[in-house]
N, C-alpha and C positions, 0 to 999 in steps of 0.2 A: 612024545615030549621032548625027545633029544633034539629033534628037527626044529621044534619051537625054540629051544634054548639056543640053539646055534643061530636061528633067524634073529633073534633079539639081541645076540650078542654082536651081531654085524650092523646093527642099526642104533641110532640115538633114542631108544625107546622112551627114557624119561623126558627129553626135549619134546618128543611127538606128543606124549601125554598131556604135559603142561601147556603146549601151544592149542591142542585140541580143546582142553577145559578153559582156556582163556577165550578162545573164539565163541565157545558155547555160553559163557557167562557174559560176555559183551553183547551176544545176540539175545540173551535172555530178556533184559529189560525193555530194549526198544521195541520189541515184538509184542509187549503187553499193550492192552487197549489203552491204559492211562498214559503212557508216554506218548503214543501216537496222537492222542487228543491234546496232550499239554505241549508237544513239540513237533507240529505239522511241518511239512515242507522238507527243505534240505537238512535241517537239524535233525529230524527223525530218520532221515535215510542214511545219515553219516554212520550213526551207530550199527545199522544193518551191514552197510558196505565194510566198515573196519573189521566186524565180527566174522562175516563171511572171508574176507581176506586173511584173517587170523586162522581160520579152520583150513582155508586152502594152503598156507604156508605149513601147518601141521601135516597136512595129506602130502605134499610134495617131499617134505623131509622123510616121511615114512616110505615113500616110493623111491626116491632117488636120495639115498644118504650122502652121495658125494657132493651134493648141493648144500652141505651143512653151513658153510660160511654165509651164502646168500640168505639162506631161510632164517638163520640166527639174526642178521642185520635186519632184514625185513620184520622179523617178529619183534624185535626191541623197538624198532621205528613205529611200527602198528600199535604196539602196546603203549608207548608214550602218547600217540595220537589218540588212542581210545579215551584218555582221561578227559579231553575236552568234548567228548560226545555226550549226549543227554544222559546216558546211563553212568557218566562218570567212572568209565573203564570197567563196566561191569561191578560197580559199587566198590571200586579199588582192588578187589580180590582179583578180578580178571586182569587187570593191568599188572599186578604183582605177579601172577602166574605167567603172563605173557613176557615179562622181563626175565623171569627165571628160566622158561623154556628157551627164550633166545640165548641167554647166556650158556645154557647148557649145549645147545647146538653150536655155538661158537667154540666152546671148550672141547667138543667130543673129537676124537682121533679115531679113525678106522683101524682095525687090527692089522698087523703086517701079514704078510703072506705065510711066514713061518708060525704064526699062531701067537707070537708075543707082541705085546705093546711096547711103545718107546718107553725106555727107561727101566725095562725089566729084562731079568735074564743075566747072562754073562756078559761082562763089558771088559775089554782089555785083557781078554784071555789070549794066550800064546798059542793054543791049539787051533 
C-alpha cells in the first residue's frame, strides 16, 4: 500500500480521474443507437472523437505527469468543444468534469526532490 500511496502522490490523480470520467460520459451517449440514428454522419462522429480525445488526455496525464500543462489545456478545450456535440457534453456533466479535470491538471505541481511542496516547510531560516 505504501508504494501505491507514493505513486499517487507523484501524479495528478484527481485530474486523471475527472478527465477519464469526462471522456467516458461524452462517449456514452453518442455510442447509443438512438444518437447514431438521430445524428448520422459527421455530427455523430464528433462526439466519439471528442470523447476518445478526452480519454487519451487522461491516459497521457497518468503516464506522463510532466505534461500536466498541455493535458490541462487540452482537457479544457475538449470539454468546451464537447458541449456542441450531439450529447451536449455528456449531458453537461461530462463537460463539467472535463473542465474540472483540466483545471486540476493546470493547478497541479510536482513534489520537490526533498519531499516538500512549494510554500510548505521552513522559509527564511538562517540555518
